[in-house]
C-alpha positions in Angstrom: -0.2 0.1 -0.2 1.3 3.5 -1.1 2.5 5.9 1.9 0.0 8.9 2.4 1.2 11.9 0.8 1.1 14.6 3.7 1.5 17.9 3.7 5.2 19.5 4.1 6.5 20.2 8.1 5.4 23.2 8.5 3.1 24.4 5.4 -0.7 23.5 6.9 -4.1 23.6 5.6 -6.4 25.7 6.4 -9.6 23.8 6.5 -13.4 25.1 6.0 -13.8 25.4 9.8 -11.1 27.7 10.2 -11.6 30.0 6.9 -14.2 32.1 8.5 -11.4 33.1 11.1 -9.2 34.0 8.5 -12.0 35.7 6.6 -13.0 38.2 9.4 -9.4 39.1 10.2 -8.4 39.7 6.3 -11.9 41.8 6.0 -11.0 43.9 8.8 -7.7 44.5 8.0 -9.0 45.6 3.9 -11.6 47.6 5.7 -9.3 49.6 7.8 -6.3 50.4 5.5 -9.1 51.4 2.8 -10.4 53.7 5.6 -7.4 55.5 5.5 -7.1 55.4 1.2 -4.3 52.8 0.9 -4.2 51.2 -2.5 -3.5 47.2 -2.7 -0.6 45.9 -4.8 -0.2 42.3 -5.4 3.3 41.1 -6.0 4.8 37.4 -7.4 5.6 35.1 -4.4 8.9 34.3 -6.5 11.6 36.6 -6.9 15.3 36.9 -8.2 17.3 35.7 -5.0 19.5 38.6 -4.9 17.2 40.9 -4.3 16.9 39.7 -0.6 20.6 39.3 -0.5 20.5 43.1 -1.6 17.4 44.4 0.6 17.4 42.1 3.6 21.6 41.9 4.0 23.5 38.6 3.0 24.8 38.0 6.9 21.2 38.1 8.1 19.3 35.2 9.7 16.8 35.5 7.0 19.2 35.1 4.5 21.8 32.9 5.4 20.2 30.1 6.8 16.2 30.6 6.1 14.9 31.3 2.5 13.8 28.6 0.1 16.2 29.2 -2.9 16.6 26.5 -5.8 17.9 27.5 -9.8 15.2 27.2 -12.5 15.8 25.9 -15.7 17.9 28.8 -16.7 19.8 28.4 -14.2 18.5 31.4 -12.7 18.7 31.4 -8.9 15.0 32.3 -7.4 13.5 32.6 -3.9 10.0 32.1 -2.8 9.6 35.2 -1.2 10.6 35.6 2.9 9.0 38.9 3.5 6.6 41.4 1.7 9.0 44.6 1.6 11.6 43.7 -0.9 9.5 43.0 -3.6 7.2 45.7 -2.8 10.1 48.0 -3.7 11.4 46.1 -6.3 7.9 46.3 -8.1 7.7 50.3 -7.0 11.3 50.7 -8.9 10.2 49.0 -12.0 7.0 50.3 -12.7 7.7 53.8 -12.1 5.5 54.5 -8.9 7.6 56.0 -6.5 10.0 58.5 -8.5 8.6 62.0 -7.0 5.4 60.1 -6.1 3.8 59.1 -2.9 2.4 55.6 -2.6 0.7 54.1 0.4 0.2 50.7 -0.3 -0.9 47.4 1.2 -0.7 43.7 0.2 -1.4 40.6 1.7 -0.3 36.9 1.2 1.9 33.7 1.8 6.0 34.3 3.0 8.3 31.5 3.1 11.1 31.0 5.5 12.9 27.8 6.6 13.1 28.1 10.3 12.0 25.5 13.1 7.8 25.3 13.4 6.3 26.2 16.9 3.4 27.5 17.9 2.0 30.6 15.7 5.1 30.2 13.4 5.3 28.3 10.4 7.4 27.6 7.2 4.6 28.8 4.9 2.6 31.7 6.8 0.6 34.7 5.8 1.7 38.5 6.6 -0.2 41.9 6.1 1.9 44.7 4.8 1.8 47.9 4.5 4.4 50.5 2.8 4.3 54.0 2.4 7.1 55.8 -0.1 7.6 59.6 -0.7 6.8 60.9 2.8 9.9 61.1 5.5 8.1 63.1 8.6 7.1 61.7 11.8 4.0 62.0 11.1 3.4 59.3 8.6 5.2 57.3 11.1 2.8 58.2 13.9 -0.2 57.2 11.0 0.9 53.7 10.3 0.9 53.1 14.2 -2.6 54.8 14.7 -3.8 52.1 11.8 -2.2 49.3 13.5 -4.1 50.4 16.9 -7.3 51.3 15.3 -7.0 47.5 14.1 -6.5 46.1 17.4 -9.8 48.2 18.5 -11.5 46.9 15.7 -10.5 43.3 16.6 -11.2 43.6 20.3 -7.4 42.6 21.0 -5.9 46.6 22.2 -6.0 46.0 25.8 -3.8 42.6 25.5 -1.2 44.8 23.3 1.8 46.7 24.0 3.5 48.9 21.9 7.4 48.9 21.5 9.3 52.1 20.0 12.5 52.7 19.4 14.9 54.9 16.4 17.7 53.8 14.9 19.0 57.2 13.7 20.7 57.5 10.2 23.3 55.2 8.8 26.1 57.5 9.2 25.1 57.3 13.0 24.2 54.0 13.5 27.6 53.0 11.5 29.9 54.7 14.4 27.7 53.0 16.7 28.1 50.0 15.0 32.1 50.3 15.5 32.0 51.1 19.0 29.8 48.4 19.7 32.2 45.7 18.4 35.1 47.2 20.3 32.9 46.7 23.5 31.8 43.2 22.2 35.4 42.2 21.9 36.5 43.0 25.2 33.7 40.6 26.7 34.2 38.1 23.7 34.9 35.1 26.3 31.5 35.2 28.2 29.5 35.7 24.9 27.4 32.7 23.5 28.1 31.1 20.1 25.3 32.8 18.7 26.3 36.4 20.0 29.9 35.6 18.6 28.8 35.1 15.3 26.5 38.1 15.0 29.4 40.5 16.4 31.3 41.4 13.0 28.7 40.6 10.5 25.5 42.0 12.5 26.4 43.3 15.7 23.2 45.4 16.3 21.3 42.1 16.7 23.1 41.2 19.3 21.2 43.6 21.3 18.3 41.4 21.0 19.8 38.4 22.4 17.7 35.9 24.7 20.7 35.0 26.4 20.8 36.2 30.5 24.3 36.4 30.4 24.7 38.4 27.4 21.8 40.6 28.6 23.9 41.4 31.6 27.0 42.5 29.9 25.1 44.4 27.4 23.5 46.7 30.9 27.5 48.5 30.2 27.6 48.7 26.3 27.5 52.1 24.6 24.3 53.2 23.8 23.0 54.2 20.2 21.5 57.2 21.4 24.8 58.5 22.6 25.6 59.1 18.8 22.2 60.4 17.5 22.5 64.1 16.2 19.8 66.6 16.4 17.7 65.6 13.3 17.5 61.9 15.0 16.2 63.5 17.8 13.9 65.8 16.4 12.2 63.3 14.1 11.6 61.0 17.5 10.6 63.3 19.6 8.0 64.3 16.9 6.6 61.0 16.4 6.5 60.3 20.4 4.3 64.0 20.4 1.7 62.6 18.0 1.4 59.5 20.2 0.9 61.4 23.1 -1.2 63.7 21.4 -3.3 60.6 20.0 -3.5 58.8 23.2 -1.4 55.9 22.2 0.6 54.7 25.1 4.0 53.0 24.1 7.1 51.7 25.7 10.6 53.0 24.5 12.8 49.8 23.9 16.5 51.2 23.6 17.5 47.0 22.2 14.7 47.0 19.8 16.3 46.6 16.6 14.3 44.3 14.1 16.2 41.7 12.6 16.5 43.2 8.7 19.5 45.5 7.6 17.4 47.6 6.1 15.8 49.9 8.9 16.4 53.3 9.9 15.2 55.9 11.9 11.9 54.7 13.3 11.3 51.0 14.1 8.4 49.5 16.3 6.8 46.3 17.5 3.4 45.5 18.6 4.0 42.9 21.5 1.8 40.5 23.5 1.8 38.3 26.6 -1.1 36.0 24.8 1.1 33.9 22.9 3.8 33.1 25.1 7.2 33.7 24.1 6.5 34.6 20.5 5.1 37.8 21.6 5.0 39.9 18.7 2.6 40.4 16.6 3.6 43.6 14.3 7.1 45.0 13.2 7.9 47.8 11.1 9.5 51.0 10.8 11.4 53.5 8.4 14.2 52.1 5.3 14.7 55.4 4.0 17.6 54.1 1.9 16.2 51.0 0.8 14.8 52.0 -2.7 18.4 54.0 -3.8 20.1 50.4 -2.5 17.8 48.5 -5.0 18.6 50.7 -7.6 15.5 53.4 -7.4 16.0 56.8 -6.5 16.3 58.3 -3.0 12.9 57.9 -1.6 11.9 57.8 2.0 9.8 54.8 3.1 8.2 53.3 6.1 6.3 50.4 6.4 5.0 47.2 8.4 3.8 43.6 8.4 2.1 41.5 10.5 1.8 37.8 10.7 -1.7 36.5 10.3 -1.2 33.2 11.9 -0.1 34.7 15.1 -3.5 36.9 14.6 -5.8 34.4 14.1 -4.1 32.2 16.8 -4.5 35.5 19.3 -8.0 35.9 18.6 -8.6 32.1 19.3 -6.9 32.2 22.6 -8.8 35.3 23.7 -12.2 34.0 22.6 -12.9 36.6 20.4 -14.1 34.9 17.5 -17.5 33.6 19.2 -19.5 36.2 17.2 -18.3 34.7 13.3 -21.4 35.0 11.0 -23.3 31.8 10.2 -21.7 29.8 7.5 -24.9 29.5 5.6 -28.1 31.8 6.0 -30.6 29.6 4.2 -30.7 26.0 3.5 -33.3 24.9 0.9 -35.0 21.6 1.5 -36.9 20.2 -1.2 -39.0 17.2 -1.8 -40.4 15.8 -5.1 -39.7 16.4 -8.4 -41.5 19.4 -8.9 -40.2 20.7 -5.7 -36.8 20.3 -6.6 -37.1 22.4 -9.8 -38.6 24.7 -7.9 -36.5 25.1 -5.1 -33.4 25.5 -7.5 -35.5 28.3 -9.1 -36.6 29.8 -5.7 -32.8 29.7 -4.7 -31.5 31.5 -7.8 -34.2 34.5 -7.5 -33.2 35.4 -3.7 -29.8 35.7 -4.6 -30.5 38.0 -7.3 -32.7 39.8 -4.6 -30.7 39.4 -1.7 -27.1 38.8 -3.0 -25.6 39.6 0.8 -27.4 36.3 2.1 -25.7 32.9 2.1 -28.2 30.2 0.6 -27.7 26.6 0.2 -29.8 24.3 -1.8 -30.2 20.4 -0.7 -28.3 18.1 -3.5 -28.3 14.4 -3.3 -31.8 13.7 -2.6 -33.5 12.1 0.9 -36.4 12.8 3.0 -37.1 15.5 4.7 -35.3 14.5 8.0 -32.2 13.8 6.7 -32.1 17.1 4.9 -32.8 19.1 8.3 -30.0 17.0 9.6 -27.7 18.5 6.9 -29.1 22.2 7.4 -28.3 22.1 11.2 -24.9 20.6 10.4 -23.8 23.5 8.1 -25.1 25.8 11.1 -28.3 27.1 8.9 -29.9 30.0 10.0 -33.6 29.2 8.7 -34.7 26.1 7.0 -36.9 26.6 3.3 -39.0 23.4 2.9 -40.7 23.3 -0.3 -42.6 19.8 -0.9 -45.2 19.2 -3.7 -48.0 20.9 -1.7 -46.5 24.1 -1.2 -45.4 23.8 -4.7 -48.8 23.9 -6.2 -49.7 26.7 -3.8 -47.0 29.3 -4.1 -45.9 28.8 -0.6 -42.8 28.1 1.5 -42.5 26.9 4.8 -39.9 28.6 7.0 -38.0 26.9 10.2 -35.9 28.9 12.2 -33.3 26.5 13.4 -31.3 29.1 15.9 -34.3 31.4 17.2 -37.2 30.3 19.1 -39.8 31.5 16.3 -42.7 29.3 15.4 -42.7 27.5 12.2 -45.0 28.8 9.4 -46.0 28.7 5.7 -46.6 31.5 3.9 -46.6 32.6 0.3 -43.4 32.8 -1.7 -43.9 36.7 -2.3 -44.2 37.2 1.3 -40.8 35.5 2.0 -38.1 38.9 1.6 -38.9 40.5 4.7 -38.6 37.2 6.8 -35.3 37.2 5.1 -34.5 40.7 5.6 -34.6 40.0 9.6 -31.4 38.0 8.8 -29.2 40.8 8.5 -30.5 42.8 11.3 
């Protein structure tokens, strides 16, 4: 007997019982970003490998260890996208979307990283991202944070989220600090863990977010990035904090927050939660003013964020915020008899035309009314419409409420719409 084929480890199916949660989340995301005037962009899942090497940084964990990379038949090195920003920037440069222009974009879709699967983190995962080009003030940084705060309110999880905020300064300031940090780490090299030793020269700022308690203790005496900030960086960060204060958005300044990718500068932020245990980041982003030029475009200020949808759905389930999802089916039509079958199918089509917002399912495959009612209950229909030969002859339909204490009634088909309209109330 052939071995059963299963999904690749870390790449999961989303079953029909789970998709209503995803649909609710995605609908909320789309509604909120649209209310801010942002436009959707859709990029390919596969890109040239050097796009991510140039954008993310060749010495980051993503590029070194986590990318799904392969050679196609032409010998080109291709990669399944590990994140969305690089591809969005590539598309904007290629199609001339950002040169001397302002763009506010969003996208949603699957990303791929070969890392150890764990709760809320998978090898194929889904991200929702927002990218803004052409604006360099703290006001747009503040708007993105306000947008994410509104998402948490809409989803009912605001009280379970905390905003962490930092600034990385300009590239020149960060380079000067990097040199000072390397000198400090060299003085304590024997006390560092292997991961920190590996990062010390290739990506020393990532040592700051180490999980090692021993290294964290050493870092208490390390030089701080703020010592290298000029007036422009300070003004930008103070302006952002003032706008968040005015909007009533609480935040914690976390000087160890550096984000994992090379392209960030100035503002970086993360929304974290204690509802998911150790893997507590649900949204992260910041400013990356040099990336467009780095990838071959004109110098363009840019800022954005991304959030993992698996993490968010897990959080919604953990906090029991998904109890009021809409029913899978509003109306289930039960039919018995040759004439009733035709009449039921035609009635369903008529109702779909007149009330397109309703989800209407017709019973197929035959069976008595008892079997059909069991099926209506199984799909969680709110009401059943019952058609037999008698109802068809009299142009009537029997209405049975399956979730409410309402008496069953037989009415004229022409009187059906006012009853169905109550389902939307």
